[in-house]
C-alpha positions in Angstrom: 74.2 95.3 92.9 73.3 94.6 96.6 69.6 94.4 95.7 70.2 91.9 92.9 72.6 89.9 95.1 69.9 89.7 97.9 67.4 88.4 95.3 69.8 85.6 94.4 70.3 84.7 98.0 66.6 84.8 98.7 66.1 82.4 95.7 68.5 79.9 97.3 72.1 80.9 96.4 74.6 79.7 99.0 77.3 82.0 97.9 78.1 84.8 95.3 80.7 84.4 92.6 82.3 87.8 92.0 84.4 88.3 88.8 87.1 90.9 89.4 88.8 92.0 86.2 91.7 94.4 85.9 91.6 95.3 82.2 95.0 93.6 81.6 94.5 89.8 82.1 91.2 90.2 80.4 90.2 93.2 78.3 87.2 94.0 80.5 87.2 95.9 83.8 84.7 95.1 86.4 85.1 96.0 90.1 87.6 95.6 92.9 87.9 95.5 96.6 85.9 98.7 97.3 82.8 97.3 95.6 83.3 94.0 97.5 83.5 95.9 100.7 80.3 97.9 100.0 78.5 94.7 99.0 79.7 93.0 102.2 78.0 95.8 104.2 74.7 95.0 102.7 75.2 91.2 102.7 77.2 90.4 105.9 76.4 86.6 106.0 77.0 85.5 102.5 80.1 83.8 101.3 81.9 85.5 98.4 83.9 83.5 95.8 86.2 86.1 94.4 87.4 85.1 90.9 90.4 87.2 90.2 90.8 87.7 86.5 93.9 89.8 87.0 97.5 89.8 85.7 99.0 89.9 89.2 96.6 88.3 91.6 99.2 88.5 94.4 98.6 92.3 94.5 95.0 92.0 95.4 95.0 89.3 98.1 95.2 91.5 101.3 92.7 94.1 99.9 90.1 91.4 99.0 90.5 89.7 102.4 90.0 93.1 104.2 87.1 93.9 102.0 85.3 90.7 103.0 86.1 88.2 100.2 85.4 85.3 102.5 84.8 82.0 100.8 87.5 81.6 98.2 90.1 83.6 96.4 90.2 82.0 92.9 93.1 83.0 90.6 94.3 81.9 87.2 97.3 79.6 87.0 98.5 81.1 83.8 98.8 84.5 85.5 101.2 83.2 88.1 103.0 80.1 86.9 105.1 81.8 84.1 106.5 84.2 86.8 107.0 81.3 89.3 104.6 82.9 91.8 101.9 80.2 92.1 102.9 78.8 95.5 103.6 82.3 96.8 100.0 83.3 95.9 98.6 80.2 97.4 100.5 80.7 100.7 99.4 84.4 100.8 95.7 83.5 100.3 95.8 81.0 103.1 97.7 83.5 105.3 94.9 86.0 104.8 92.2 83.5 105.9 90.7 82.6 102.6 90.4 79.3 100.7 92.4 78.9 97.5 90.7 78.4 94.2 92.8 77.7 91.1 91.5 78.3 87.5 93.1 76.9 84.4 91.9 78.2 81.1 91.8 75.5 78.4 
């Protein structure tokens, strides 16, 4: 993964968009904070846009921040709004030093 990411950066990518899937919000499972942390070791200067396709994005914020998810923590509105957690998630993302990205599925 690190080798392919480096190729993208060498080709001109300014950041990497990382899809994190939990197997609940979407049926697929991808990777989580540990892989982000490992990728960060190989690519220390690239911004990561972490797209959280997770049922409870609030549970991942601190781990992703510590792993090096630097540019943006993007989560799905429909994962938080029915539970009244959208503002809480936004505040926690900012408190952990990341920018907020909000995704709305059509």
